[in-house]
C-alpha positions in Angstrom: -72.6 48.5 -22.8 -73.2 50.6 -19.8 -74.0 54.2 -19.5 -71.6 56.5 -18.5 -71.8 57.7 -15.1 -73.2 61.5 -15.2 -71.7 63.8 -12.5 -73.3 66.9 -11.9 -69.8 69.2 -11.4 -69.8 71.6 -8.9 -68.4 75.0 -9.2 -65.4 76.0 -7.2 -65.6 78.6 -4.8 -68.3 80.5 -2.8 -71.9 80.8 -4.2 -72.8 84.2 -5.3 -74.7 85.7 -2.6 -76.5 88.8 -4.7 -76.1 90.6 -7.8 -74.3 94.1 -6.3 -70.2 93.2 -5.8 -69.1 94.3 -2.1 -66.6 96.7 -1.8 -63.9 96.2 1.0 -62.6 99.5 2.4 -60.7 100.8 5.4 -61.6 103.7 7.6 -59.2 105.5 10.3 -60.6 105.2 13.6 -61.9 108.2 13.8 -64.2 108.2 10.9 -65.1 104.6 12.0 -66.4 106.0 15.2 -68.1 108.9 13.6 -69.9 106.6 11.1 -71.0 104.2 13.9 -72.4 107.4 16.0 -74.3 108.7 12.9 -75.5 105.0 12.4 -76.9 104.6 16.1 -78.8 108.2 15.8 -80.2 107.0 12.5 -81.1 103.6 13.8 -79.5 102.2 10.9 -76.6 99.4 10.4 -73.0 100.4 9.8 -73.4 99.5 6.0 -76.4 101.3 5.5 -75.0 104.4 7.1 -72.3 104.3 5.1 -74.4 104.0 1.8 -76.6 106.9 3.0 -73.5 109.1 3.8 -72.1 108.6 0.4 -75.5 108.6 -1.2 -75.6 112.4 0.8 -72.1 113.2 -0.7 -72.8 112.5 -4.3 -76.3 114.7 -3.8 -74.1 117.6 -2.7 -71.5 117.3 -5.1 -73.7 116.8 -7.8 -75.8 120.1 -6.8 -78.6 118.1 -5.1 -80.1 115.8 -8.2 
């Protein structure tokens, strides 16, 4: 008797690209422009600028802890 064909079943959808989930958010034009200006002044990408600005806000909110 012949063996069954073993087929590697592929998972559906796009493969995972990282451990951290992505969040999609929207900013008004004036805030986006301010973030972009801050990013350029600090030599970072928009994504990195958003991460740093959020961290700064969290530090101020928690008393600098």
